[in-house]
N, C-alpha and C positions, 0 to 999 in steps of 0.2 A: 522582487516584489513580495510583500507580505501576504499572508493568507487572506487578510481582510480585504486587501486591494484586489486580489485575484478571485474573490468569491463570486460565483456565478459564471465565470469564464470557463470554457471547455476547449479541449483539443479534438480534432476530428477522430472518429473511431479508428480509422486505418492507421493513424499516427501512433496508436498504442503498440503497433507491431513494428515500429521503426528499427528495433534491435534484432529482428529476426534475420538469420542467415539462411543459406541453402538447406542445411540440415533441419532447421526449424520449419522451413516451408514443406519439407518432406514429411515431418512429423505432423504438421497441421493438415496436410492433404490426407494422410493415412487416417488421422483421427476424425476428420470430417466424413470420410467414406464410412468408417466404423460407426459414427453417430447416426448417419442416415440409414444404414442397414439395420442398426439396432432399433431405431424409431419405426421403420417400416415393418419390422418383424411382428409387431403387435397386430396390425390389420391382417397380416397373412395368417397369424394364429387363429383369428376369428373365422377365416374361410374354412380351415380344418374343423374348427369347433362346430360350425353350422352343419357340416357334413356328418360329423359323428353324432349330433343330436338326432338327425333324421334316421341314421342307422339304428341307434339305440331305440328310437320310437317304434321301429318295425321289427325289433328283435324277437318279439313274441310270435310273429307270423313266419319269419324266415330265420331261425336261430343259427343255422350253419353259415349261411351267407353273411349274416350280421356279424358273427364272430370273426370271419375272415376280413371283413371290411374294417372292423374295429382294430384288429391287429395291424392292418395296413396304415390306418390313420395314426395309430399310436407310434408306428415307426416314423411317420412324417413329423410327429412332435419331437422325437429324438433328434432327427436331422435339424429341425428348427432350433432346438435348444443348443446344439453345437454351434450353429451359426451365431446365435445370440451371445454365446460364451466368448467367442473370438472377436465379434464386432464390438461388444461392450468393453472388452479388455483394450482393444485398439483405441476406442473412443476416450476412455479415462486415462490410460497410460500415456498415450501420445500427447494429449492436450495438457496433462499435468506436467509432463517432462518438458515440453516446449515452453510452458508458462514459467517454470522454474529457471530455465536457461535464459529466457529473454529478460526476466526481472532481475536476475543476477547481473547481467550486463548493464541494465538500467541503473541498478544500485551503484555499480562501479563508476559509471559515467557521471552520475549525480555527485558522488563523493569526490571524484577527481576534479570536477568543475568547481565544487564548493571550496575545496582546499586551494584552488588557484585564484579565488576571488580576492578583491581588496578587503581589508578588515573593515573599511567603511561600510561595506554592504550590510554587516551585522549591526551597525549603528543606526542605519537609516531605513532599511527595507525588511530586515528579518532578524528575529532573535534566535538564540541557540536552540530554544525549545521548538520553534517552528522548523528549523533545519532537521532536528532529530525526529519530529513528527512526520516530516515528509519522507524520510528514509526508512521509517518504521511503519506507521499506520497507513499513510497514503500509498506506499508501495504495496502493502498487503491488499488494499482495495483494488489496485491495478492488477495484481497477480491473480486475484479471484476472477476478474473479467477475462484475463488472457488464457486461463487454463480451463477449469471445469465448467465455468458458466457458458463458454462458447460451445463446448460439446453438448451440454444440456439443452441449450437453445436449438441447436441443429437437430438434436434427438426429438424434441417435442414438435418442432415445425415439420420435420419429415413424417412423423406419425400423423399429424393433422392432414397433410397433403395426401399421403398414401391412403389414409383411412377413407377420405371422402372420394378419392378416385375409385377405389375398390367398391365403396358403397354405391356410387352412381352407376357403376358397371353392373352391379348385382341387382339391387332393388332401388331404383332411382327415386321412387315415391317416398320411401322412408327417409332416404338421404336428404331429399328436398325439405321435408317437414323438420328434420333435425337441424338442417342448416339455418332455418328460421329461428330455432330455439337456442342454438349454440351461443349466439352473441349475448343472450341474457345470462347464460351460465358463465361465459367467459368474463363478462363485465362484473358479475357478482364476485367471482373468484379474484379478478384483478383488483377490484376496489378493496376487497378484504385483505389481500396481500399488501397493497400500497398503504392503506391506513394503518394496518398492524405494524408494518415495517417502520413507518415514520414515527409512530408512538414509541415503539421499542427503542429506536435510535435515540429519542429524547430521554428515555429512561437511562440508557447507557451513558449519555452525555452528563446527566445529572449525577450518576455514580462516579464518573470520571472527575467531575468538579468536587464532589465530596472527598474523593481520594486525593486530589491535589491539595485540598485544605489540610487533610490529615498528614500528608507527606511534608508540607511546609511547616506545620506545627511541630511534628516529631523531629524533623531535621534541624529546626532552630529552637529546640525546647529550652535551651539556656536563655535565649533572648526573650522568649515568651514568659518564662518564670521571672526573669529580671524585671520586666515591666508589669508583672502581675496580670498578664493577659490570658490566664487560663480560662476564665469564664467567658471572655469574648471569643476565644477559639472554639469553645464548646457550642456557643450560640451560633457561630458561623457554620459549624459542621451540622448542627441541628437544622438550620435553614436549608442547607443543601440537601439533607435527607428528606426534609418535608417536600421539597420540589420533586424529588425522586418518587415519593409516595403518591403525590398528585398525578404525576405522569403515569405511574404504574397502574393507578386506579382507572385512569382514562383508557390505558392500553387494554386492561382486562375487560372493561365494558365494551370497547370497540371490537375486541377479538371475539367476545361472546356473541354480540349482535351480528357481526360479520359472518362468523361461522354458521350461526343459526340461519341467517338469510340465505347464505350460499346453499346450504343443504335443503332449505325449503324450496328454493327455485329448482334445485336438482331433482328432488323427488316429485315435484309437480310436473316437471318435464318428463320424468320416467312414466308418470301416470298417463300423460297424453300420448306418449310414444307406444306404450303397451296397448292402449286402446286402439290406436291407429294401426299397429301391427296386426292386431286380431282381425281388423277389417281386411287388411291385405291378404291374410291367410284365408279368411272366410270367402273372399271373392276369387280364390285360386290364382292370384297374381304371383304368388310365391309360396313355396312350402314353409312349414313352421320353422325348421332349422335354419333355412336360408334367411328368412325374414327376421327371426330373433337374433341371429348372429350379426346381421347387418345393422340392426338397431343398436346392439352393444358396441359394434365397431365404430359407428359414426358418433355416438355419444362420447365414448372414451377418447376418440380422436379430437372431438370438439373441446373436451376438457383440457387437452394439451395446450391450447392457446392460453388458458388461464395459468397453467403451470409454467409457461414460458415468460409470463409477465415479470416475475422476480429477476429473471436473467436480464431482461431489458432494463430493469431498474439498476442492476449491477453495472451494466454498460454505461448508463448515464452517470452513476456515481464515479466510475473509473475515469470517464472523460473529464470530470471536474477535478478529481484528485490528481490527475496526471498533469494538469496545467502548471502548477508551481514547480513540478519536477522537471518538465521539459523546458520551462523558462530558465531554471538554473543551469541546465545542461547546455542550452543554446546561448547563454549570456556571454557577451564579449568580456574577455579578460583584459582590463584596461592597463593598470600600472605595471603588472607583472610582465606584460609584453610590450610596454611602451618603449623600453630600451631594447632595440634590436641588436645592440652591441654586446657581445659576450666577453668583454674586456676584463682581464684579471691582472692585478698588480703582482709583479714578481717579488717585490719586497714591501713590507708594511712597517712604517715607523709608528703609526697610530696618532698622527696629528689631525685633530678634528676641528673644523671651523664652520660656524654658521655666519652667513653673510646676507644681511638685509632680508631675513626670512619673515614672510607674512603667512599666517596660518589660522584657519578656523576649522573646527570639526564639521564634517558634512551633515551631521545630525543637528548642529546648531550654527548655521552659517552667519547668523547675526551677532554671535559672540566672538569677538576677536581675541585669540589666544596670544599670538605674536604679531607685532607690527614693526617691521624693519628691525627684527631681533638679530643681534650680533653676539657671538660667543666664540671663544677660542680655548680649546683644551689641548695643551702641549702633550707631546708623546711622553710616555713614561711617568706621568704625574697622576696621583690619586686626587680626584676632584669630587667634592661634595656639593650638591646643588640644594640649596635651602630656600624654602618659601612657603607661603600659606597654601591652604587647600585651593586648588583651581588656578594656581599661578603658572602652571605649565611645566612642572618638574618631570612628570612622567611623559609629557608630550615630547620633550627633547629626546628621550629614549626611543619613543615610537617613530619619530622622524629619522633618527639615525638607522633604525632597523628597517626603514622604508615601509612601515605599516601604513603610513599615510604619506601623501605628497604635499609639499608646501605650495601655497598659491603662487608665491613669487619668491625670488631669492635663491641662494644656493647653499647646499651642505657639502663640504669638501672633506675628503679623506686624503691626506698627504697631497693637497692641492689638486685633487681629482674629484670632479662632481660625481657623487654616488649614483646619480641617474645613469651615468655612462658605464657603470660597472655591472658585471653579471650578478644578478640578485642572489642566487643560491650561494655563489662564492662569497659575496659580501656577508651574508648572514652566518656563513660557516666560520668567519673570522671573529664573530662576536659571541661572547658568552653572556647570556642574560639570565639572571636569577631574580624572579619576582619576589615581592614581599610574602606572598602566599603561593609558593610553587606547587605545581600539579604533580601528584603521584599517581602512577598508573598501576594497574593490578598485575604486578610482576615483582621480581626480586629487587632489593635495594641496588644490587650491582647493575641490573639491566636499566633501572631508572637513571643511574649516573651515566651509564654508557650511551644514553640517548644524546648526550651532549657531544660525544666523540666516539663513534663506533669502534675505531681502531686503536683506542687508548691502550697503552701497555699497563701491566700491574703496577709498575713504579709511578706512572702518571696518575693512576687511579688513587693510590695511597697518598700521593702529593696533593690531589684535590681534596681528599678527606681531611688531611692535616690543615690545609688552608681554610677549610670551612669549619674547623674545630669539631668535626663529627667522628673522628677516628676512634676515640676512646669509647663512646657509648655504643657505636656500631659493633666494635669488637666484643663488647660485653653481652650482646644479644646471643641467644642460643645458637642460631645459624649464621651469625655474622652478616656478611654481605649477601648471603643467599636467603635471608629472611624475606618472606613474602609480605607485601603490603597491600592494603586495599586501595582502590581508586579513590582519590580525594582531590578536590579542587577548591 
C-alpha cells in the first residue's frame, strides 16, 4: 500500500516492540527502572534542599551545629549524585541499545520482505522512492520512539508522580494549590511544543521539496538545458523556497508567542505560589525551608507533564510511520511462493514457447498487452524481437523471468511450465542485460561477478570479450579493479 493510501492509519503502540527478544526485554526493564529512579531523584533532592535551607537560616544562632548538619546534608547530595549517575546511564544506555537492536531487525525484515515481493507491487502500490523513504526516514522515526523517547517519558512521568506524592506528604496545602495551577502550565507548554513542532515539520517538508527540485534539475541537467528549461527550474525552486519562508515566518511567530505565553503563565503561577507559601509559613503550618522546597518540588514536577508532551507526539508519529513498514513485512508473498515445487531440470536445451498467453500489467488492467499470444524460440538460436513502443517486447522478457504472471496461457521451457520450476534456479539460468544496466558502488570485477559469483578468470575474460569491453577495461589504470560509482 502506498503512503497516500496508508496515511492516517496507525499500528498499536505495543506492536512497535514486536522485534524485541529476551535480551531486549531485559534492557527495557533495566532502562525503565533507571528512568524511574532518575526521575524520582529530583523530588528527593528537594527534601534535602529544604532541610539545608532551614539549617543555613539558623547558622548565625548555632554555628557549630549548623556546620555539622550542612556537612551531613552535603554528603547526602553526594550519595544522591552517585545514584543519579548510574540510573541516568542505565536509562539512556539501555533504551538506546535496545532501540538500535530492534530497529536493525525491523530493517532486515522489511528489506527481506520487500525483496521477496512481486515486481507488480512497485507498479501498483508503491514507488522505489516510497520504499527507500520507509527504510530510512520512517524507520528513524520509529527508532526515536523505541529508544530515548520511552526513557524520557518514564523519567518525566516518574518525576511528576514522585514529586506530588512527596509534596502531599510534606505540605499538602501547597501541593493542592499547585495541582490546580499545573494544568495551566502543562497546557501552555504542551500547546507550545505541539504548534512549534508542527510548523517546524512543515518548514522541513518545504526544504525537502526544494531539495528534491534541485536534485532533479542537477541530476537531469542535460535534459533541462536541451529543452531550455533553466528559467522554469529556477522559478520552481523559488516557489518552493517561498513556501519555506512563509512556514518559517509562521513558525517564528508561533514560537515567540508560545514561549512568551508559557513563561507568562509560569511566572504568574510563581507569584501566586510564593504569596501562598508565605501565608503557610506565617501561620506556622510549615517552616520556611520545608514550605519553599515543597513549592519548588511540586512546580517542577508539574512542568514534567509539559516536558513529556513531545514524547507522546513522538509515539503518535512512530505509530503512523510504522504502519507501511509492518504492512510490507506482513504482506503475503504471492507468486514467489505460488509454486511449492522446487523442481529443477537436469539438462537445459533452451527451447522457449509461449502458448495462448494473455497478459495485462497490474497497473493498467484495462490495457491488453497479449491476447492469446504464441511464440516459439528454438534452442541455440539468436532471436531479435522488433516492434513499436508498447508492443510488448520487454514484456516477453519480464514474463520469462517471472517478474509477472500471465493471466492465462503457459510459458514453457523445454516443454516444462516455468511456474512448476524453482524460481531461484530458473533465474540463475538466465543472463539478463538491460539497455541501461545498473552499476553498483564497487569494482568492475565485482559488478560482473554479480551475474555468477563462482566464475573462473577464464569465464570472466570470455564474458568481457563477448561484450566487446575487454580492450577499454584493460586500458583503465586499475583494470578490473577500477571502482565505479553507483548508477542506474
